[in-house]
TORDRENZA-756854 format. One record per residue: x, y, z of N, C-alpha, C in turn; residue in one letter. Coordinates in steps of 0.05 Angstrom, whole numbers, plus 5000, padded with zeros to 4 digits. Last residue first. Example, Ala and Ser with C-alpha at 12.3 -4.5 7.8 and 13.67 -1.06 7.14 Angstrom:
<sites>
525749555142527349795143525850015157S/526448865156524649105156526449345156A/
</sites>
This chain:
<sites>
085247837782082547947780080847817802X/091948017773090047857788087347997786X/097547937729095548097742093547917756X/103947937699101947817716100048017727X/107348237668106347987657104447837675X/109748687688107648727669106448467658X/116248387697114348607702112248627680X/119047917717117347917692115348137695X/121648047763123247947741121747917715X/117648257797120148407792121648307768X/113547897798112848177790115348337784X/116047437818115247457790114747737781X/121647507861118747557856118147577826X/125747007892125447257876122447277870X/127646717953125546747932125847017918X/131846377979132146647969130146687946X/130646018036130146028007130146317998X/131046098090133546038076133146028046X/125946158111127546408106130146348090X/120345938107122945808101124846018092X/115746218111117246178136119946048131X/113546168060114846418068116446398093X/111345658066113545698047115045958054X/107245768103109445598110111845638092X/104146108071105346208096107546038105X/102745758030104345988023105546118048X/099445378056102145298045103845538040X/095945808102096445568087099245528078X/094146218133095546288108096146048091X/091445928175090146158161091446218134X/094845528192092245458183090945688167X/100045468211099645638187096845588175X/099545108254100745368258100045568235X/097244658229095844798250096845078253X/101144518193098444578182096744718203X/105444438228105544658209102844728198X/103543978256104144228270104244468251X/103243618214100843688229101243948244X/108743578197106743688180104143768195X/114443578216112143608233109743718217X/118043448176118843398204116443418223X/116043628129115443348137116343278164X/118244148126115344108128114743828139X/123844068125122644248145119644188148X/124243738080125043638106123843808129X/122444098040121043838045121743738073X/126244498040123444558046121944308054X/130844188028130744338052127944408060X/129543957977130043788001129843948027X/128744397940126544207948127144067975X/132444717918131244807943129344597955X/134344477870136244557891134944637917X/130244427833130944197849132644277873X/126145027835128444867825129044637844X/120145257820121345107842123644937831X/116545817810118645657798120145527821X/109445897818112145877829114045737810X/103446187832105246137810108146127822X/101046197883099446127860101146057835X/103146347933104246107920102646017895X/105446967955103046817945104146587927X/108047328011108247177987105647037980X/106948008036107147718039107347588011X/106248538024108348478044108748168048X/101948627991104648597979106848537998X/096048377993097948468014100748428004X/093948257943092348407962094148527983X/097847967916096648197902094848367921X/104147757940101247747943099947997931X/109047597893108347777915105247777916X/110446927873109047177870109047337896X/117046657863114346647874113046917870X/122646257846121146497841118246457851X/129145997851126445997861125046267857X/132945927788132545967816129645977824X/131946257725133446077742132746137771X/127146287672128346387697129946167711X/124346087628127246127626128646217651X/119046087638120345827635123345857635X/117946637635117646497661119146227660X/118746747581120346877601120246727627X/114846407557117646367551119446497573X/109446417556110746347582113746317579X/105246887523107546707523108646667551X/098446937548100847027533103146837537X/094546767581093746897556096047007540X/092346337628094746407614093946517587X/089446367690088946397661091446487648X/088945947747090546127731089546127702X/086645577779084945807771086546007755X/090545207793088545137773086745357765X/097145487798094545417810092545367787X/103045257769100745437767098445317782X/110245197768107645127779105545337775X/115244917741113945177737111045117744X/120444537772117544587766117044877760X/125344097754124944367762122044437754X/125243397772124443617755124643887769X/126242957804128443127795127743377780X/123742747864122842817837124743017825X/125642717914126342487896125342537868X/123843147943126443167931127142937912X/117843477939118943207943121643197928X/115243947931117943967942119143687947X/110143847917111843957896114743957904X/107543747963108743517949110443607925X/104944207978107644157990109043917977X/099944197957102044327941104844277953X/096644007997097643807977099843927960X/094844448023097244318033098344108015X/089944598001092444717990094944588000X/086843988020086744248006089444337995X/090643568066088243688055088643948039X/094843018057094643298065092343428051X/096042478053093242558055092942848063X/100942338004100242408031097342508031X/102242257951102842047970101742097998X/099442347888099842467914100142247934X/102442127828100542077851101342227876X/102642497773104442417794102642377819X/100042377710099442437738101742327755X/099542647647101242477664100942557693X/093142657617095242807632096842607647X/088642407597090342547579092642697591X/084742447656085042347629086742527612X/087042357717086442587700086842507671X/085241997776086141997748085242247733X/087242287839085342167821086542157793X/090842567867090042317879087842177863X/096342897833093542857840093142587854X/100143337797100143187822097243147830X/101243327729099343397750099643217774X/105643597680104943387700102943497720X/108543717618106343787637105743557654X/113744007579112643767593110643867614X/112844417522113344387550112244127561X/111444507469113544307475114144267504X/109545187476109644937460111944757467X/106645547512109345437517109645167502X/101545677497103345897503106145807511X/098745197485098645427467100945617472X/099844877530100544777503100645007483X/097545197570100445157569101345067542X/092145147556093445417555096445387555X/091344597562090844727536092244997534X/092444557618094144417598093744547570X/088044827639090744937643092644817622X/083944477622083844757614086644877616X/085344017649085244017620085344297609X/084544187702087244107693087344117663X/079044257700080744487705083644437697X/077243737693076843927671078444187675X/078343477742080043437719079643627696X/076744017789076343757777078243717754X/075744397850076944347824076744057815X/073744437901072244567880073344517852X/075043787929074844077931073244177907X/075843247921074143327943073743627946X/082843167903079943107901078443207925X/087443627882086743467905083743417903X/091943757835089143717838088643527861X/096944197815096144007836093043997837X/101644247761099444347776098744137797X/107444447723106044267742103644417753X/112144397671109844547682108244347699X/118944337679116544187674114244347687X/123844747646122244667669119944497660X/126244807597127944827621126444737646X/123444827551124444567559126044577585X/119945167517120045157546120944887556X/123945407462121845227473122145217504X/124946077444126045847457123745667467X/122746537426123146327406124146067419X/122646887468120046807458120346577437X/128046997477126546827495123946727484X/131547307448130447077434128746897453X/132647977439131647787459130347547445X/133948377406135848157408134947937427X/130148757414130148617388132048377388X/127648667481129348787462129248637436X/120848687505123448547500125048697479X/118049137550118349067522120948927518X/113749087603116549067596116748977567X/108949537624109549317606112549317600X/105349727683107549757664108049507648X/098049777682100549677694102849697673X/093049887664094650107674097250027687X/090249507638089849517667091549737680X/092049557588089349647593088749667623X/096849297589096849597589094149707596X/098348777591096148867608096149167611X/100948297557100248567552097848647569X/101847777571104047927560103448227559X/099647457632099147597607101647737597X/096347057676099047117665098547237637X/092447157731092447157702095247227693X/089346847786091746967775091646947745X/083846967827084846837803087246987793X/
</sites>
């Protein structure tokens, strides 16, 4: 589970203190649309989407929120999943280039306990460094700008079955990492002290 937090000093991790001139915490999160993905048939249900929406509403007031799903999610604007990709592979639909939004994506097991203003304000593609193996990427929290979607989408949809077979162990995040032309920055570097995993 990933936890986004403003203050995790108790965990012994460094905390970045904003300067007095830093107005990020006062800016509404209007730069990105917050997104999640709910694929039916797994361990997650609409109640997990509602939980995430409540946290986003509290910690990023005014943010747009969308859920990619193959089922109805009461009270949430759903973007229908178009492909039958199983499990975590459904997250690849975040890269559909016909959808113009820049996404701030969270897995459904994320707990948000502090402001998302810094994360909503970043430019460019951002992803997590894996918390168990820092040499690889983790797709639990991503900033996905429109500018990278088409290239990732075209690469994946050229042979989705082959990619799902090749990256069966690491899943979508292993495929995303294989897209070497995307210059991913890391959340842990640009928002130090704001993420932890339990």
